[in-house]
C-alpha positions in Angstrom: -47.0 99.0 -38.1 -43.4 99.9 -37.6 -41.2 101.2 -40.6 -39.5 97.4 -41.2 -42.8 95.7 -41.1 -44.0 98.3 -44.2 -40.9 97.8 -46.0 -41.3 94.0 -46.0 -44.7 94.3 -48.0 -42.9 95.8 -51.0 -40.6 94.1 -53.3 -38.2 95.7 -55.7 -35.3 95.4 -58.3 -31.7 95.9 -57.2 -28.7 96.1 -59.3 -25.6 94.4 -57.7 -23.2 97.8 -57.8 -20.2 95.8 -55.6 -19.2 93.2 -53.1 -17.9 94.0 -50.0 -16.3 90.7 -49.5 -14.8 88.4 -52.5 -16.5 85.3 -50.7 -20.2 86.6 -50.8 -22.4 84.8 -53.5 -22.8 87.5 -55.6 -19.0 89.0 -56.1 -19.0 87.5 -59.6 -22.7 88.9 -60.5 -21.9 92.8 -60.6 -24.5 94.6 -62.7 -27.0 91.6 -62.7 -30.6 92.6 -61.6 -32.6 90.9 -58.5 -36.0 90.8 -57.6 -35.5 91.6 -53.3 -37.7 92.6 -50.4 -36.3 94.5 -47.4 -35.3 92.1 -45.0 -33.5 94.2 -42.5 -31.4 97.2 -41.8 -28.3 95.3 -43.4 -29.8 92.8 -46.1 -32.3 92.5 -49.0 -33.8 89.0 -49.5 -33.9 87.7 -53.0 -37.2 86.5 -54.3 -38.7 84.6 -57.3 -35.3 82.9 -57.7 -34.0 79.5 -58.6 -31.8 79.1 -55.6 -32.8 76.3 -53.2 -31.9 78.3 -50.2 -32.2 81.7 -49.0 -29.8 84.5 -50.6 -29.0 87.6 -49.2 -27.7 90.9 -50.5 -26.0 93.7 -48.4 -28.0 97.0 -48.8 -24.9 98.7 -49.1 -23.8 96.5 -52.1 -26.9 97.2 -54.2 -28.6 99.9 -56.0 -32.5 100.1 -56.1 -33.7 100.6 -59.4 -36.3 103.2 -59.8 -39.2 102.6 -61.5 -39.8 99.2 -59.7 
């Protein structure tokens, strides 16, 4: 298995620490915590959410919480 494939097996909690662009859906949600999984080298995919479509968080806009 490749590293990216292994990472996709794990879910984690991340906290939004910033929004690189004011147009990102999470721009007004700084400090909120989301369950995510690794999607690619740039993005996390939000899981277990009430969103109707996929929502992504830029890796550099979030902090992985310890003790997932």
